PDBQT receptor file of N, H, CA, C and O in Angstrom, charges set to zero:
ATOM      1  N   MET A   1     110.688  60.681 -65.891  1.00  0.00    +0.000 N 
ATOM      2  CA  MET A   1     110.722  60.784 -64.461  1.00  0.00    +0.000 C 
ATOM      3  C   MET A   1     111.437  62.208 -64.095  1.00  0.00    +0.000 C 
ATOM      4  O   MET A   1     112.440  62.566 -64.712  1.00  0.00    +0.000 OA
ATOM      5  N   SER A   2     110.904  62.938 -63.131  1.00  0.00    +0.000 N 
ATOM      6  H   SER A   2     110.089  62.647 -62.629  1.00  0.00    +0.000 HD
ATOM      7  CA  SER A   2     111.450  64.176 -62.698  1.00  0.00    +0.000 C 
ATOM      8  C   SER A   2     112.349  63.838 -61.513  1.00  0.00    +0.000 C 
ATOM      9  O   SER A   2     112.047  62.988 -60.676  1.00  0.00    +0.000 OA
ATOM     10  N   LEU A   3     113.507  64.578 -61.494  1.00  0.00    +0.000 N 
ATOM     11  H   LEU A   3     113.752  65.268 -62.175  1.00  0.00    +0.000 HD
ATOM     12  CA  LEU A   3     114.362  64.510 -60.312  1.00  0.00    +0.000 C 
ATOM     13  C   LEU A   3     113.672  65.002 -59.121  1.00  0.00    +0.000 C 
ATOM     14  O   LEU A   3     112.994  66.029 -59.146  1.00  0.00    +0.000 OA
ATOM     15  N   TRP A   4     113.851  64.215 -57.978  1.00  0.00    +0.000 N 
ATOM     16  H   TRP A   4     114.402  63.381 -57.957  1.00  0.00    +0.000 HD
ATOM     17  CA  TRP A   4     113.256  64.458 -56.663  1.00  0.00    +0.000 C 
ATOM     18  C   TRP A   4     111.708  64.220 -56.588  1.00  0.00    +0.000 C 
ATOM     19  O   TRP A   4     111.070  64.609 -55.610  1.00  0.00    +0.000 OA
ATOM     20  N   SER A   5     111.100  63.551 -57.679  1.00  0.00    +0.000 N 
ATOM     21  H   SER A   5     111.619  63.235 -58.473  1.00  0.00    +0.000 HD
ATOM     22  CA  SER A   5     109.690  63.306 -57.588  1.00  0.00    +0.000 C 
ATOM     23  C   SER A   5     109.404  62.098 -56.767  1.00  0.00    +0.000 C 
ATOM     24  O   SER A   5     110.344  61.411 -56.370  1.00  0.00    +0.000 OA
ATOM     25  N   ASN A   6     108.214  61.802 -56.496  1.00  0.00    +0.000 N 
ATOM     26  H   ASN A   6     107.450  62.361 -56.819  1.00  0.00    +0.000 HD
ATOM     27  CA  ASN A   6     107.804  60.601 -55.740  1.00  0.00    +0.000 C 
ATOM     28  C   ASN A   6     108.315  59.365 -56.543  1.00  0.00    +0.000 C 
ATOM     29  O   ASN A   6     108.812  58.414 -55.940  1.00  0.00    +0.000 OA
ATOM     30  N   GLU A   7     108.196  59.375 -57.878  1.00  0.00    +0.000 N 
ATOM     31  H   GLU A   7     107.792  60.148 -58.367  1.00  0.00    +0.000 HD
ATOM     32  CA  GLU A   7     108.671  58.259 -58.711  1.00  0.00    +0.000 C 
ATOM     33  C   GLU A   7     110.119  58.087 -58.461  1.00  0.00    +0.000 C 
ATOM     34  O   GLU A   7     110.561  56.955 -58.263  1.00  0.00    +0.000 OA
ATOM     35  N   HIS A   8     110.905  59.145 -58.454  1.00  0.00    +0.000 N 
ATOM     36  H   HIS A   8     110.546  60.064 -58.615  1.00  0.00    +0.000 HD
ATOM     37  CA  HIS A   8     112.399  59.097 -58.262  1.00  0.00    +0.000 C 
ATOM     38  C   HIS A   8     112.753  58.396 -56.992  1.00  0.00    +0.000 C 
ATOM     39  O   HIS A   8     113.565  57.472 -56.931  1.00  0.00    +0.000 OA
ATOM     40  N   PHE A   9     112.042  58.933 -55.901  1.00  0.00    +0.000 N 
ATOM     41  H   PHE A   9     111.383  59.683 -55.950  1.00  0.00    +0.000 HD
ATOM     42  CA  PHE A   9     112.403  58.234 -54.524  1.00  0.00    +0.000 C 
ATOM     43  C   PHE A   9     111.961  56.831 -54.471  1.00  0.00    +0.000 C 
ATOM     44  O   PHE A   9     112.584  55.985 -53.828  1.00  0.00    +0.000 OA
ATOM     45  N   SER A  10     110.827  56.559 -55.182  1.00  0.00    +0.000 N 
ATOM     46  H   SER A  10     110.321  57.245 -55.705  1.00  0.00    +0.000 HD
ATOM     47  CA  SER A  10     110.359  55.120 -55.293  1.00  0.00    +0.000 C 
ATOM     48  C   SER A  10     111.465  54.193 -55.921  1.00  0.00    +0.000 C 
ATOM     49  O   SER A  10     111.765  53.108 -55.422  1.00  0.00    +0.000 OA
ATOM     50  N   LEU A  11     112.002  54.664 -56.967  1.00  0.00    +0.000 N 
ATOM     51  H   LEU A  11     111.759  55.545 -57.373  1.00  0.00    +0.000 HD
ATOM     52  CA  LEU A  11     113.049  53.874 -57.669  1.00  0.00    +0.000 C 
ATOM     53  C   LEU A  11     114.311  53.751 -56.853  1.00  0.00    +0.000 C 
ATOM     54  O   LEU A  11     114.991  52.726 -56.907  1.00  0.00    +0.000 OA
ATOM     55  N   MET A  12     114.647  54.831 -56.060  1.00  0.00    +0.000 N 
ATOM     56  H   MET A  12     114.094  55.663 -56.016  1.00  0.00    +0.000 HD
ATOM     57  CA  MET A  12     115.889  54.830 -55.277  1.00  0.00    +0.000 C 
ATOM     58  C   MET A  12     115.662  54.003 -54.012  1.00  0.00    +0.000 C 
ATOM     59  O   MET A  12     116.682  53.667 -53.410  1.00  0.00    +0.000 OA
ATOM     60  N   ARG A  13     114.548  53.646 -53.545  1.00  0.00    +0.000 N 
ATOM     61  H   ARG A  13     113.719  53.919 -54.035  1.00  0.00    +0.000 HD
ATOM     62  CA  ARG A  13     114.233  53.016 -52.284  1.00  0.00    +0.000 C 
ATOM     63  C   ARG A  13     115.060  51.792 -52.070  1.00  0.00    +0.000 C 
ATOM     64  O   ARG A  13     115.621  51.627 -50.987  1.00  0.00    +0.000 OA
ATOM     65  N   ASN A  14     115.169  50.921 -53.042  1.00  0.00    +0.000 N 
ATOM     66  H   ASN A  14     114.713  51.055 -53.922  1.00  0.00    +0.000 HD
ATOM     67  CA  ASN A  14     115.873  49.676 -52.987  1.00  0.00    +0.000 C 
ATOM     68  C   ASN A  14     117.364  49.889 -52.650  1.00  0.00    +0.000 C 
ATOM     69  O   ASN A  14     117.978  49.099 -51.933  1.00  0.00    +0.000 OA
ATOM     70  N   TYR A  15     117.900  50.949 -53.177  1.00  0.00    +0.000 N 
ATOM     71  H   TYR A  15     117.401  51.590 -53.760  1.00  0.00    +0.000 HD
ATOM     72  CA  TYR A  15     119.329  51.330 -52.991  1.00  0.00    +0.000 C 
ATOM     73  C   TYR A  15     119.484  51.850 -51.615  1.00  0.00    +0.000 C 
ATOM     74  O   TYR A  15     120.462  51.495 -50.956  1.00  0.00    +0.000 OA
ATOM     75  N   TYR A  16     118.562  52.700 -51.100  1.00  0.00    +0.000 N 
ATOM     76  H   TYR A  16     117.768  52.988 -51.635  1.00  0.00    +0.000 HD
ATOM     77  CA  TYR A  16     118.627  53.165 -49.744  1.00  0.00    +0.000 C 
ATOM     78  C   TYR A  16     118.528  51.977 -48.720  1.00  0.00    +0.000 C 
ATOM     79  O   TYR A  16     119.267  51.921 -47.738  1.00  0.00    +0.000 OA
ATOM     80  N   ILE A  17     117.626  51.081 -48.987  1.00  0.00    +0.000 N 
ATOM     81  H   ILE A  17     117.025  51.126 -49.786  1.00  0.00    +0.000 HD
ATOM     82  CA  ILE A  17     117.531  49.916 -48.048  1.00  0.00    +0.000 C 
ATOM     83  C   ILE A  17     118.773  49.068 -48.080  1.00  0.00    +0.000 C 
ATOM     84  O   ILE A  17     119.225  48.629 -47.022  1.00  0.00    +0.000 OA
ATOM     85  N   MET A  18     119.389  48.796 -49.309  1.00  0.00    +0.000 N 
ATOM     86  H   MET A  18     119.022  49.153 -50.168  1.00  0.00    +0.000 HD
ATOM     87  CA  MET A  18     120.625  48.084 -49.360  1.00  0.00    +0.000 C 
ATOM     88  C   MET A  18     121.763  48.746 -48.703  1.00  0.00    +0.000 C 
ATOM     89  O   MET A  18     122.499  48.055 -47.999  1.00  0.00    +0.000 OA
ATOM     90  N   LEU A  19     121.995  50.004 -48.850  1.00  0.00    +0.000 N 
ATOM     91  H   LEU A  19     121.396  50.565 -49.421  1.00  0.00    +0.000 HD
ATOM     92  CA  LEU A  19     122.992  50.776 -48.183  1.00  0.00    +0.000 C 
ATOM     93  C   LEU A  19     122.842  50.781 -46.677  1.00  0.00    +0.000 C 
ATOM     94  O   LEU A  19     123.825  50.627 -45.953  1.00  0.00    +0.000 OA
ATOM     95  N   ALA A  20     121.656  50.951 -46.214  1.00  0.00    +0.000 N 
ATOM     96  H   ALA A  20     120.857  51.076 -46.803  1.00  0.00    +0.000 HD
ATOM     97  CA  ALA A  20     121.397  50.948 -44.750  1.00  0.00    +0.000 C 
ATOM     98  C   ALA A  20     121.723  49.552 -44.226  1.00  0.00    +0.000 C 
ATOM     99  O   ALA A  20     122.318  49.422 -43.156  1.00  0.00    +0.000 OA
ATOM    100  N   GLY A  21     121.343  48.507 -44.963  1.00  0.00    +0.000 N 
ATOM    101  H   GLY A  21     120.860  48.613 -45.832  1.00  0.00    +0.000 HD
ATOM    102  CA  GLY A  21     121.582  47.180 -44.595  1.00  0.00    +0.000 C 
ATOM    103  C   GLY A  21     123.145  46.820 -44.443  1.00  0.00    +0.000 C 
ATOM    104  O   GLY A  21     123.494  45.927 -43.671  1.00  0.00    +0.000 OA
ATOM    105  N   ILE A  22     124.003  47.498 -45.156  1.00  0.00    +0.000 N 
ATOM    106  H   ILE A  22     123.720  48.223 -45.783  1.00  0.00    +0.000 HD
ATOM    107  CA  ILE A  22     125.419  47.274 -44.991  1.00  0.00    +0.000 C 
ATOM    108  C   ILE A  22     126.104  48.333 -44.120  1.00  0.00    +0.000 C 
ATOM    109  O   ILE A  22     127.331  48.428 -44.085  1.00  0.00    +0.000 OA
ATOM    110  N   GLY A  23     125.300  49.112 -43.432  1.00  0.00    +0.000 N 
ATOM    111  H   GLY A  23     124.304  49.036 -43.461  1.00  0.00    +0.000 HD
ATOM    112  CA  GLY A  23     125.801  49.967 -42.332  1.00  0.00    +0.000 C 
ATOM    113  C   GLY A  23     125.965  51.456 -42.701  1.00  0.00    +0.000 C 
ATOM    114  O   GLY A  23     126.429  52.238 -41.871  1.00  0.00    +0.000 OA
ATOM    115  N   GLN A  24     125.574  51.879 -43.986  1.00  0.00    +0.000 N 
ATOM    116  H   GLN A  24     125.197  51.244 -44.661  1.00  0.00    +0.000 HD
ATOM    117  CA  GLN A  24     125.689  53.260 -44.253  1.00  0.00    +0.000 C 
ATOM    118  C   GLN A  24     124.675  54.108 -43.465  1.00  0.00    +0.000 C 
ATOM    119  O   GLN A  24     123.481  53.813 -43.417  1.00  0.00    +0.000 OA
ATOM    120  N   LYS A  25     125.195  55.145 -42.870  1.00  0.00    +0.000 N 
ATOM    121  H   LYS A  25     126.165  55.385 -42.909  1.00  0.00    +0.000 HD
ATOM    122  CA  LYS A  25     124.328  56.069 -42.070  1.00  0.00    +0.000 C 
ATOM    123  C   LYS A  25     124.291  57.427 -42.489  1.00  0.00    +0.000 C 
ATOM    124  O   LYS A  25     123.538  58.215 -41.916  1.00  0.00    +0.000 OA
ATOM    125  N   ALA A  26     125.083  57.815 -43.504  1.00  0.00    +0.000 N 
ATOM    126  H   ALA A  26     125.695  57.174 -43.969  1.00  0.00    +0.000 HD
ATOM    127  CA  ALA A  26     125.147  59.137 -44.005  1.00  0.00    +0.000 C 
ATOM    128  C   ALA A  26     125.451  59.169 -45.496  1.00  0.00    +0.000 C 
ATOM    129  O   ALA A  26     125.981  58.206 -46.053  1.00  0.00    +0.000 OA
ATOM    130  N   ILE A  27     125.114  60.278 -46.136  1.00  0.00    +0.000 N 
ATOM    131  H   ILE A  27     124.684  61.060 -45.684  1.00  0.00    +0.000 HD
ATOM    132  CA  ILE A  27     125.531  60.590 -47.529  1.00  0.00    +0.000 C 
ATOM    133  C   ILE A  27     126.283  61.835 -47.608  1.00  0.00    +0.000 C 
ATOM    134  O   ILE A  27     126.173  62.661 -46.701  1.00  0.00    +0.000 OA
ATOM    135  N   THR A  28     127.056  62.048 -48.638  1.00  0.00    +0.000 N 
ATOM    136  H   THR A  28     127.145  61.378 -49.374  1.00  0.00    +0.000 HD
ATOM    137  CA  THR A  28     127.665  63.299 -49.005  1.00  0.00    +0.000 C 
ATOM    138  C   THR A  28     126.998  63.837 -50.245  1.00  0.00    +0.000 C 
ATOM    139  O   THR A  28     126.899  63.150 -51.261  1.00  0.00    +0.000 OA
ATOM    140  N   ALA A  29     126.533  65.091 -50.156  1.00  0.00    +0.000 N 
ATOM    141  H   ALA A  29     126.614  65.650 -49.331  1.00  0.00    +0.000 HD
ATOM    142  CA  ALA A  29     125.860  65.654 -51.358  1.00  0.00    +0.000 C 
ATOM    143  C   ALA A  29     126.421  67.090 -51.626  1.00  0.00    +0.000 C 
ATOM    144  O   ALA A  29     126.567  67.905 -50.716  1.00  0.00    +0.000 OA
ATOM    145  N   SER A  30     126.720  67.342 -52.909  1.00  0.00    +0.000 N 
ATOM    146  H   SER A  30     126.601  66.679 -53.649  1.00  0.00    +0.000 HD
ATOM    147  CA  SER A  30     127.219  68.631 -53.276  1.00  0.00    +0.000 C 
ATOM    148  C   SER A  30     126.057  69.476 -53.406  1.00  0.00    +0.000 C 
ATOM    149  O   SER A  30     125.192  69.197 -54.235  1.00  0.00    +0.000 OA
ATOM    150  N   ILE A  31     125.956  70.580 -52.585  1.00  0.00    +0.000 N 
ATOM    151  H   ILE A  31     126.659  70.807 -51.912  1.00  0.00    +0.000 HD
ATOM    152  CA  ILE A  31     124.907  71.521 -52.762  1.00  0.00    +0.000 C 
ATOM    153  C   ILE A  31     125.176  72.843 -53.380  1.00  0.00    +0.000 C 
ATOM    154  O   ILE A  31     124.277  73.647 -53.630  1.00  0.00    +0.000 OA
ATOM    155  N   VAL A  32     126.504  73.063 -53.633  1.00  0.00    +0.000 N 
ATOM    156  H   VAL A  32     127.234  72.410 -53.429  1.00  0.00    +0.000 HD
ATOM    157  CA  VAL A  32     126.953  74.266 -54.399  1.00  0.00    +0.000 C 
ATOM    158  C   VAL A  32     127.858  73.864 -55.528  1.00  0.00    +0.000 C 
ATOM    159  O   VAL A  32     128.513  72.829 -55.413  1.00  0.00    +0.000 OA
ATOM    160  N   ASP A  33     127.945  74.588 -56.591  1.00  0.00    +0.000 N 
ATOM    161  H   ASP A  33     127.413  75.430 -56.685  1.00  0.00    +0.000 HD
ATOM    162  CA  ASP A  33     128.925  74.327 -57.598  1.00  0.00    +0.000 C 
ATOM    163  C   ASP A  33     130.286  74.912 -57.230  1.00  0.00    +0.000 C 
ATOM    164  O   ASP A  33     130.417  76.064 -56.816  1.00  0.00    +0.000 OA
ATOM    165  N   GLU A  34     131.260  74.080 -57.398  1.00  0.00    +0.000 N 
ATOM    166  H   GLU A  34     131.154  73.144 -57.734  1.00  0.00    +0.000 HD
ATOM    167  CA  GLU A  34     132.691  74.418 -57.092  1.00  0.00    +0.000 C 
ATOM    168  C   GLU A  34     132.878  75.189 -55.770  1.00  0.00    +0.000 C 
ATOM    169  O   GLU A  34     133.265  76.358 -55.747  1.00  0.00    +0.000 OA
ATOM    170  N   PRO A  35     132.573  74.449 -54.638  1.00  0.00    +0.000 N 
ATOM    171  CA  PRO A  35     132.742  75.196 -53.346  1.00  0.00    +0.000 C 
ATOM    172  C   PRO A  35     134.102  75.686 -53.034  1.00  0.00    +0.000 C 
ATOM    173  O   PRO A  35     134.254  76.648 -52.280  1.00  0.00    +0.000 OA
ATOM    174  N   TRP A  36     135.157  75.030 -53.613  1.00  0.00    +0.000 N 
ATOM    175  H   TRP A  36     135.033  74.249 -54.226  1.00  0.00    +0.000 HD
ATOM    176  CA  TRP A  36     136.547  75.491 -53.297  1.00  0.00    +0.000 C 
ATOM    177  C   TRP A  36     137.203  76.065 -54.562  1.00  0.00    +0.000 C 
ATOM    178  O   TRP A  36     138.411  75.929 -54.754  1.00  0.00    +0.000 OA
ATOM    179  N   ASN A  37     136.405  76.701 -55.417  1.00  0.00    +0.000 N 
ATOM    180  H   ASN A  37     135.423  76.811 -55.261  1.00  0.00    +0.000 HD
ATOM    181  CA  ASN A  37     136.914  77.321 -56.580  1.00  0.00    +0.000 C 
ATOM    182  C   ASN A  37     137.810  76.309 -57.448  1.00  0.00    +0.000 C 
ATOM    183  O   ASN A  37     138.916  76.658 -57.863  1.00  0.00    +0.000 OA
ATOM    184  N   HIS A  38     137.328  75.170 -57.674  1.00  0.00    +0.000 N 
ATOM    185  H   HIS A  38     136.430  74.887 -57.337  1.00  0.00    +0.000 HD
ATOM    186  CA  HIS A  38     137.977  74.197 -58.498  1.00  0.00    +0.000 C 
ATOM    187  C   HIS A  38     139.175  73.606 -57.917  1.00  0.00    +0.000 C 
ATOM    188  O   HIS A  38     139.874  72.942 -58.683  1.00  0.00    +0.000 OA
ATOM    189  N   GLN A  39     139.555  73.730 -56.658  1.00  0.00    +0.000 N 
ATOM    190  H   GLN A  39     138.988  74.270 -56.036  1.00  0.00    +0.000 HD
ATOM    191  CA  GLN A  39     140.640  73.085 -56.059  1.00  0.00    +0.000 C 
ATOM    192  C   GLN A  39     140.400  71.568 -55.931  1.00  0.00    +0.000 C 
ATOM    193  O   GLN A  39     141.347  70.782 -55.945  1.00  0.00    +0.000 OA
ATOM    194  N   THR A  40     139.231  71.203 -55.818  1.00  0.00    +0.000 N 
ATOM    195  H   THR A  40     138.461  71.842 -55.807  1.00  0.00    +0.000 HD
ATOM    196  CA  THR A  40     138.854  69.787 -55.820  1.00  0.00    +0.000 C 
ATOM    197  C   THR A  40     137.823  69.592 -56.925  1.00  0.00    +0.000 C 
ATOM    198  O   THR A  40     136.665  69.958 -56.726  1.00  0.00    +0.000 OA
ATOM    199  N   TYR A  41     138.176  69.046 -58.059  1.00  0.00    +0.000 N 
ATOM    200  H   TYR A  41     139.117  68.749 -58.221  1.00  0.00    +0.000 HD
ATOM    201  CA  TYR A  41     137.302  69.018 -59.188  1.00  0.00    +0.000 C 
ATOM    202  C   TYR A  41     136.192  68.061 -59.025  1.00  0.00    +0.000 C 
ATOM    203  O   TYR A  41     136.421  66.927 -58.605  1.00  0.00    +0.000 OA
ATOM    204  N   ASP A  42     134.974  68.460 -59.341  1.00  0.00    +0.000 N 
ATOM    205  H   ASP A  42     134.787  69.381 -59.683  1.00  0.00    +0.000 HD
ATOM    206  CA  ASP A  42     133.765  67.584 -59.236  1.00  0.00    +0.000 C 
ATOM    207  C   ASP A  42     133.058  67.813 -60.541  1.00  0.00    +0.000 C 
ATOM    208  O   ASP A  42     132.739  68.952 -60.881  1.00  0.00    +0.000 OA
ATOM    209  N   ASP A  43     132.810  66.781 -61.265  1.00  0.00    +0.000 N 
ATOM    210  H   ASP A  43     133.069  65.855 -60.989  1.00  0.00    +0.000 HD
ATOM    211  CA  ASP A  43     132.157  66.839 -62.535  1.00  0.00    +0.000 C 
ATOM    212  C   ASP A  43     130.664  67.019 -62.451  1.00  0.00    +0.000 C 
ATOM    213  O   ASP A  43     130.005  67.148 -63.483  1.00  0.00    +0.000 OA
ATOM    214  N   TYR A  44     130.137  67.031 -61.321  1.00  0.00    +0.000 N 
ATOM    215  H   TYR A  44     130.672  66.926 -60.482  1.00  0.00    +0.000 HD
ATOM    216  CA  TYR A  44     128.646  67.073 -61.165  1.00  0.00    +0.000 C 
ATOM    217  C   TYR A  44     128.227  68.435 -60.582  1.00  0.00    +0.000 C 
ATOM    218  O   TYR A  44     128.909  68.999 -59.726  1.00  0.00    +0.000 OA
ATOM    219  N   PRO A  45     127.136  68.921 -61.052  1.00  0.00    +0.000 N 
ATOM    220  CA  PRO A  45     126.674  70.350 -60.586  1.00  0.00    +0.000 C 
ATOM    221  C   PRO A  45     126.033  70.041 -59.187  1.00  0.00    +0.000 C 
ATOM    222  O   PRO A  45     125.734  68.898 -58.843  1.00  0.00    +0.000 OA
ATOM    223  N   GLY A  46     125.848  71.154 -58.410  1.00  0.00    +0.000 N 
ATOM    224  H   GLY A  46     126.091  72.083 -58.690  1.00  0.00    +0.000 HD
ATOM    225  CA  GLY A  46     125.295  71.098 -57.164  1.00  0.00    +0.000 C 
ATOM    226  C   GLY A  46     123.807  70.567 -57.227  1.00  0.00    +0.000 C 
ATOM    227  O   GLY A  46     123.144  70.724 -58.252  1.00  0.00    +0.000 OA
ATOM    228  N   LEU A  47     123.321  69.966 -56.161  1.00  0.00    +0.000 N 
ATOM    229  H   LEU A  47     123.860  69.838 -55.328  1.00  0.00    +0.000 HD
ATOM    230  CA  LEU A  47     121.992  69.495 -56.168  1.00  0.00    +0.000 C 
ATOM    231  C   LEU A  47     120.902  70.404 -55.805  1.00  0.00    +0.000 C 
ATOM    232  O   LEU A  47     119.725  70.069 -55.932  1.00  0.00    +0.000 OA
ATOM    233  N   VAL A  48     121.293  71.635 -55.320  1.00  0.00    +0.000 N 
ATOM    234  H   VAL A  48     122.250  71.907 -55.216  1.00  0.00    +0.000 HD
ATOM    235  CA  VAL A  48     120.411  72.670 -54.954  1.00  0.00    +0.000 C 
ATOM    236  C   VAL A  48     120.574  73.905 -55.856  1.00  0.00    +0.000 C 
ATOM    237  O   VAL A  48     121.687  74.377 -56.092  1.00  0.00    +0.000 OA
ATOM    238  N   LYS A  49     119.462  74.403 -56.342  1.00  0.00    +0.000 N 
ATOM    239  H   LYS A  49     118.559  74.020 -56.150  1.00  0.00    +0.000 HD
ATOM    240  CA  LYS A  49     119.471  75.637 -57.138  1.00  0.00    +0.000 C 
ATOM    241  C   LYS A  49     119.231  76.768 -56.227  1.00  0.00    +0.000 C 
ATOM    242  O   LYS A  49     118.160  76.845 -55.626  1.00  0.00    +0.000 OA
ATOM    243  N   TRP A  50     120.195  77.691 -56.078  1.00  0.00    +0.000 N 
ATOM    244  H   TRP A  50     121.065  77.629 -56.566  1.00  0.00    +0.000 HD
ATOM    245  CA  TRP A  50     120.043  78.859 -55.169  1.00  0.00    +0.000 C 
ATOM    246  C   TRP A  50     119.549  80.036 -55.916  1.00  0.00    +0.000 C 
ATOM    247  O   TRP A  50     120.082  80.337 -56.984  1.00  0.00    +0.000 OA
ATOM    248  N   THR A  51     118.550  80.733 -55.420  1.00  0.00    +0.000 N 
ATOM    249  H   THR A  51     118.118  80.488 -54.552  1.00  0.00    +0.000 HD
ATOM    250  CA  THR A  51     117.949  81.843 -56.011  1.00  0.00    +0.000 C 
ATOM    251  C   THR A  51     117.813  82.984 -55.031  1.00  0.00    +0.000 C 
ATOM    252  O   THR A  51     117.209  82.817 -53.972  1.00  0.00    +0.000 OA
ATOM    253  N   LYS A  52     118.400  84.224 -55.384  1.00  0.00    +0.000 N 
ATOM    254  H   LYS A  52     118.891  84.359 -56.244  1.00  0.00    +0.000 HD
ATOM    255  CA  LYS A  52     118.277  85.268 -54.532  1.00  0.00    +0.000 C 
ATOM    256  C   LYS A  52     117.004  86.090 -54.862  1.00  0.00    +0.000 C 
ATOM    257  O   LYS A  52     116.690  86.329 -56.028  1.00  0.00    +0.000 OA
ATOM    258  N   LYS A  53     116.322  86.489 -53.856  1.00  0.00    +0.000 N 
ATOM    259  H   LYS A  53     116.577  86.295 -52.909  1.00  0.00    +0.000 HD
ATOM    260  CA  LYS A  53     115.064  87.282 -54.037  1.00  0.00    +0.000 C 
ATOM    261  C   LYS A  53     115.379  88.699 -54.167  1.00  0.00    +0.000 C 
ATOM    262  O   LYS A  53     116.498  89.114 -53.864  1.00  0.00    +0.000 OA
ATOM    263  N   ARG A  54     114.407  89.509 -54.626  1.00  0.00    +0.000 N 
ATOM    264  H   ARG A  54     113.498  89.172 -54.872  1.00  0.00    +0.000 HD
ATOM    265  CA  ARG A  54     114.597  90.938 -54.790  1.00  0.00    +0.000 C 
ATOM    266  C   ARG A  54     115.018  91.635 -53.499  1.00  0.00    +0.000 C 
ATOM    267  O   ARG A  54     115.760  92.617 -53.534  1.00  0.00    +0.000 OA
ATOM    268  N   ASP A  55     114.546  91.132 -52.364  1.00  0.00    +0.000 N 
ATOM    269  H   ASP A  55     113.943  90.335 -52.335  1.00  0.00    +0.000 HD
ATOM    270  CA  ASP A  55     114.868  91.810 -51.099  1.00  0.00    +0.000 C 
ATOM    271  C   ASP A  55     116.233  91.422 -50.580  1.00  0.00    +0.000 C 
ATOM    272  O   ASP A  55     116.644  91.859 -49.505  1.00  0.00    +0.000 OA
ATOM    273  N   GLY A  56     116.965  90.569 -51.372  1.00  0.00    +0.000 N 
ATOM    274  H   GLY A  56     116.630  90.213 -52.245  1.00  0.00    +0.000 HD
ATOM    275  CA  GLY A  56     118.357  90.216 -50.959  1.00  0.00    +0.000 C 
ATOM    276  C   GLY A  56     118.394  88.871 -50.195  1.00  0.00    +0.000 C 
ATOM    277  O   GLY A  56     119.458  88.274 -50.031  1.00  0.00    +0.000 OA
ATOM    278  N   SER A  57     117.228  88.412 -49.737  1.00  0.00    +0.000 N 
ATOM    279  H   SER A  57     116.363  88.896 -49.871  1.00  0.00    +0.000 HD
ATOM    280  CA  SER A  57     117.276  87.098 -48.974  1.00  0.00    +0.000 C 
ATOM    281  C   SER A  57     117.375  85.857 -49.882  1.00  0.00    +0.000 C 
ATOM    282  O   SER A  57     117.422  84.731 -49.385  1.00  0.00    +0.000 OA
TER     283      SER A  57
């Protein structure tokens, strides 16, 4: 199974439904690696891969 694939979301659906059922309305997701330069340790990498294009964007 690939991360973020339709299969991934299908497997996660029951968890999303359960969490919504107990009142969860938001999630926290790390999108960058070490956003505070290791002041708050997080053992997981960011969920977004950032790539700079040749034009700098």
